[in-house]
C-alpha positions in Angstrom: -33.8 -6.7 1.7 -30.8 -5.9 -0.5 -29.0 -7.8 -3.1 -25.9 -10.0 -2.7 -23.1 -8.8 -5.1 -20.0 -10.8 -6.0 -17.0 -8.7 -7.3 -14.1 -10.5 -8.8 -11.9 -7.5 -7.9 -12.4 -4.3 -6.0 -13.8 -1.3 -7.9 -13.1 2.3 -7.0 -15.5 4.6 -5.2 -18.2 5.7 -5.5 -19.1 2.4 -7.1 -18.2 0.2 -4.1 -20.3 2.4 -1.8 -23.3 2.4 -4.2 -23.3 -1.4 -4.2 -22.8 -1.5 -0.4 -25.8 0.8 -0.1 -27.9 -1.6 -2.2 -26.9 -4.8 -0.4 -24.1 -7.2 0.7 -20.9 -7.0 -1.2 -18.3 -9.7 -1.4 -15.0 -8.8 -3.0 -12.7 -11.7 -3.8 -9.2 -11.4 -2.4 -7.7 -12.5 -5.8 -9.0 -13.0 -9.3 -10.8 -16.3 -9.5 -10.0 -19.1 -12.0 -12.8 -20.3 -14.2 -13.7 -23.3 -12.0 -13.9 -21.1 -8.9 -16.0 -18.4 -10.6 -18.3 -21.1 -12.0 -18.8 -22.6 -8.5 -19.5 -19.2 -6.9 -22.0 -18.3 -9.6 -23.8 -21.7 -9.1 -23.8 -21.4 -5.3 -27.0 -19.4 -5.1 -25.2 -17.0 -2.6 -25.1 -14.1 -5.0 -27.7 -12.2 -7.1 -25.2 -10.3 -9.3 -21.6 -11.0 -10.3 -19.4 -8.0 -11.3 -16.6 -9.2 -13.5 -13.5 -8.0 -15.3 -12.4 -8.7 -18.9 -10.2 -11.6 -17.6 -13.3 -13.4 -16.2 -15.0 -15.7 -18.8 -18.8 -15.8 -18.5 -19.8 -18.3 -21.1 -22.6 -20.7 -21.8 -21.3 -23.6 -19.7 -20.8 -21.3 -16.7 -24.2 -19.7 -17.1 -26.0 -23.1 -17.5 -25.4 -23.8 -13.8 -25.4 -20.2 -12.6 -28.0 -19.0 -10.1 -27.2 -15.3 -10.5 -29.9 -12.9 -11.7 -27.4 -10.5 -13.3 -23.9 -10.2 -14.8 -22.1 -6.9 -15.0 -18.6 -6.0 -16.3 -16.3 -3.4 -14.9 -14.4 -2.9 -18.1 -14.4 -1.3 -21.5 -16.1 -3.9 -23.6 -17.8 -7.2 -22.9 -16.0 -9.8 -25.1 -15.6 -12.0 -22.1 -19.4 -12.5 -21.7 -21.6 -14.7 -23.9 -24.4 -12.1 -24.1 -26.8 -14.6 -25.8 -26.3 -17.1 -23.0 -26.6 -14.5 -20.4 -29.8 -13.2 -21.9 -31.4 -16.7 -21.8 
């Protein structure tokens, strides 16, 4: 059984194919606002969320998140509260 990946935006190949080979991929049709992203992460429908710099992954969002991993398709990770994500 594969993983369920949530992508806040499409990524180029071969990345998208690699994720598809590892499980189910959901690519959002438009960038989510904070409330939408928070609800999606808390839904339990996704194992991993792949974000962009515009997507804020902070302590309050992570407190209710049911994802196992957070990844960033960007240079840097200032949008992710690494301490909260580690916990």
